[in-house]
N, C-alpha and C positions, 0 to 999 in steps of 0.2 A: 501499500500500500501500500499496496501499498502501497501514502507512501512510507511512512514507517509501516504501512499498509499499505493499506490500502490496500487488480483482480479481474477468451473464456472458452471458447473451444481451444484446444491446444494439442501439442504433439505428445503422444503417449507411446508406450511400448519401446522397443529398442529403436533408437533413432537411426541406427545403421541398418537395421533389419526392416521388418514391416513397420511402416509409419502410418498411424491412424490419426485422422483429424476428427476430434470429437467436439461437439458443441457443449458449452456450459462449464460450470465449475466442477471439475472432475479430477480424477487421478487415475493412475494406471491400473490399480486393483483395489476395490473397496476393502476397507478394514472392518473387523468385527464391530468395533466401537469407534466413534469419532473422537479425535483428539487434535491438539495443536500440531501433532506430527503429520497429519494428513495420511491417507492410505499409502502403503508402500508401492513403489513402481513395480510393474510386471518384471518377472525374472528374465534374464537374457535367454534367448531361445535358439538363435541361429544367425547365419549370415555374418554381418559385421559385429554381432554380439558375441561371436566366438572369441576366446582369449587371443590377444595379439601382443604386440610389443608393450612391455611394462612402461607405464607413464606415471609421472607424479603430477597431480593436479592440486594447485593451491587454491584456497577459498577464503574470501574476505567479505564480511557483511556487517551491518550495524548490530548493536547489542540487541539481544532477543527480549526486549522489554515490551513487546507488542505481539499480539497473537499471530499476526500475519508474518512478521519477521521470524518469530520462533519456528513457525511452520516452514519457512524458507530454509533455515539452517538444517532442520531435521530431514526435509526432503532431499537436500543436497547430500547429506551424509548417507541416507538410505540408498540413494541411487549409486553412490560410489561403492557401497558394500556389495552390490550385485556382481561386480567385476573383479576377478582375481588379478587382472593386469592393471588395476588402478591403485596407486598409493595416494590416499586422500590426506592433504596437508592443510588443515584449516588453521587460521591464526585467531588470536583472541578477538572476539567481536567487540566493537566499541562505537560509541556515538560521538567520539572526539575526532575531528577531521585529521589533526596532526598525528594522532595515534594510529589511525587507519592508514595514513600515508606511510608511516614508519613500518607498520605491519606488512604492507604490500612490498615495500623496499626489501624487507627481510626475505620474502618469497622470491623476489628477483635475484637477490644474492645467493639464495639456495639453488638457483637455476632449475626451478620447476619446469615441467614440459608445457604446462598451460595454466592459465589463471582464470578463475571465475570470480568476478568482482561485482557485488551489489554495493555501489558507493553510497555513503551518506549524502553526498552531493556530487553529481557528475562533473560540474564545473570545477569544483575544488580538487577533485581527484584526477582530473584530466591529465595533468602533467606526469603524475607517477604512472598512469596507464600508458602514456607515450614512452616512458622510460622502459617499461616492460616490453613493449612492441619493438623498440629500438634494440633491445637486448636479445631479440629473436624469440620472445615468449608470446605466443598467441593469447590474446585477452578475450574472454567471453564476457561481454558486458551484460549484466543481468538487471533488467528493469530500468533503473534510473540511468539515463543515457549520458555518455560522455559527448560533449559538443563537437569534438574533433574526431572525424571518422578514422583518422590514422591511429587513434588511441585504442582501437579494438578490431579484432578479426571478425567477430560475429556479435550481434546484439539480439537478445531474446527478451521479450517482455509483454506485458498486457497492453490492451488497446484502451488507453486512457480517454481518448476522444470518443471511442465507441461506448465506453461506460456512460459518458455524459449523454450521448445520443440515446442509448437504451433507457436511461432514467427519464429523459425528456419525453420520449415517445410513450412510456408507460403513463406518466403523469398527464401528458396532453390528451391521450386517449380516454383516460378515466374522467378527466374534467369535462371533456366534450360530451361524453356519454351522459353526464349529469347536467348538461346544458349550463355549465358555469361560465359566466362571462366576467372579464376583468378580474381574474383570480389573483389572490395574494400568494405568491410562490416564494418560498424561502430556501436558500441554499447554504449549507454548512460545509465549507471546504476543509481540506487537510492543512497542508502548509502552503500558503498562498504564493510564495516565491518560487516554488518548484515548478519546472515546466510541465510535469505530469498533472499537477493540480490545474494549471492554466488550460491544458488540453481538455481535462474533464469539464471544466466550466464552459469552454467554448463549444464542446459537443452538446452540452445541456442547453445552452442558449440557442444554438442552431436548430436543435430539434424542436424546442418550444416555439420558435419563430414560425415553424410550419403550421402551427395551430393558432397563430396570432397571439401567442402569449409571450411573456418575458419575466425575468427574475425581478422580484420586488426588492429583495434585500439579500445580501450574502456576507458571510463572515468566516474567517478561517479558525480552525480549532486545534491545529498543531498535531493531529493524529493521537491525541491523548484523551483518556476517559475524563480526567478532571477538567480540561479545557472544553471538551465537548459539552460537559454539564454546564459550565459557566456561560458559554456562548449561546446554548439553547435557552437557558434561563433568560438571558438578556433579550434574545429575539422574541421569545414568548411574551415578555413584558412590553416590548415595543409594538407588537402586533396583536391586538385583541382578537382578531379573527384571521386565521390562516387557512388556505385551501389545500396547499401541498407543500411538502418539505423534502428536499433531497439532501441527505447526509452522505458525503463522499466515502466514508470509511466505517465499517461495522464495529471496529474496535472502539473508536471514539464514540460510536453510536450507543455504547453501553451507557455513557454519561448523558448523551442526548435523550435517550428513552427515560432515564431516571428523572431528568428535569421535566419532561412532558408529563410523566405520572405524578410528580410532585405538584405540578401546576394544575393537575386534573383537567387536562385539555385533550379532547378527542374529536374535534370538529374537522380535522384535516387528514389527508393520507400522507404516509411517509414512505420513501424509498431509501434503502441503504446501499452500501457499496462494499464488495469484496466476497461475500458469501460465507460469513462465519456461521458456526453452529448456533451461536446465541441468536443471531438474526433469523436463521431458519426456523428455530423453535417459536420465536415470536410470530413469524408469519403463519406457521402451522396452527398456532392457537386460535387464530381467527378473531381474537379479542383485542388485538393491539392495533395502534395506528399504523404500525409498520406492515405494509402490504406486499412489498417486494424488495429484493436486493439484486444488484447487478454484479456479476462475478468478475473476479480478478485473482485467478488461482495461484497460490504459492507453489503448486506443482511445477511451475516454470523452472524452479531451481533444479528439479530432477532432470529436466530436459537440458538445462545448461551444462550439467555434469556430463551427460551423454554426448552433447555436442563437443565439449572440451576433449573428451576421449577420442572421438573420431578425428578431430582436427589434429591433435597431437600425434595420432597414428597415421596421419596422411590419408585418411579415408573420407569418402563422401557418404551421402545418404542414399542407400541402395534403391529406394523406390523412386528416386529422381534420376533423370537422364544425365544431369551434370555430374562431373567428377568430384566437385568440391562442395562442402557444406555451404549453404547460403549465407550471405553477409548479414541478413536481417530476417527475423521471424517474429511476426506480430500475432499474438493470440487473440481470439475473438471473445466478445463479451455476450453473456447470456443473462436473461432475466428470470429470476426465481420467484415464483408466486405460490399461493396456496394450492394452485392446480397441479404444480409439478414438483413441489418441495420434497415429496417423499423420496424421489429418486436421487436427491442431492444430500440428504441428511447424513449419510455415511461418509460424505466427502468434506464435511465442514471442519474448519479449524476452530479451536476454542479461543475466545478473546480473553 
């Protein structure tokens, strides 16, 4: 979400073997019980999934103080364990930019064969990613993108613009069906300065525009439960009547929903973002203002590890004609509602 969350169809299975494009917040193999780890990826079965040259894959991500980020780290580790030819070398997760730079520099010094990096901030980590590339280490840029394309070999991440579009179409359709005119639509962002947040907001605004609607008020909540609660409380006080609310991130949505319940407000519909288990259960209950969430799956980390392995071994994706792994892979966004939530429950991560 991330973006400390923050989430839809995506690549599953062995990326070098059979490649399946699935819609929605899913994973490679449902687990018996949902958790922040997300379901384990499918086991390697053939083709490029057969053991090859031993490779060391370095991994760096922010601190797992957020459900989506925790699931990212666990998915990456789980995918690496599938392959006897992968030595997984994660560094200490941190939310400190300088510490993450130092950690990545240590992986460069260790001469790993590939690097998977989810940067705290793509702009600020751009230079160290360039250093890795210049040292001959392919960088798989996970989610938050580096602005310089020379800084990474392949980017894989969610469709942030698509998240906004999905949320906007759900809200637009619902309000139109109720013949609501001039609706009050509130938007609670994650971190406003991040490009991913700006893309989500643009997608939301563009989709709403097709219905003749626009955002009445928006405020960022920093992807935290506490700030989500504070921002929602403030917006509820400022708007005595709301028709719809889109919250970008289900983790911060825990605080948003708490504020809504505390204010005893239920006159509007709410859409979340990411596909957390908490959000799915709220939707399933049928008694919450939360009616939908748009996915942004942390299983992208599993795919990033698989891509890193293929690139480090000089392999391509066998279901594609091209000999090399693509430079960019954007996952699709799916809308989870009460009508389809049952098939997603086992795939949710805990906030």
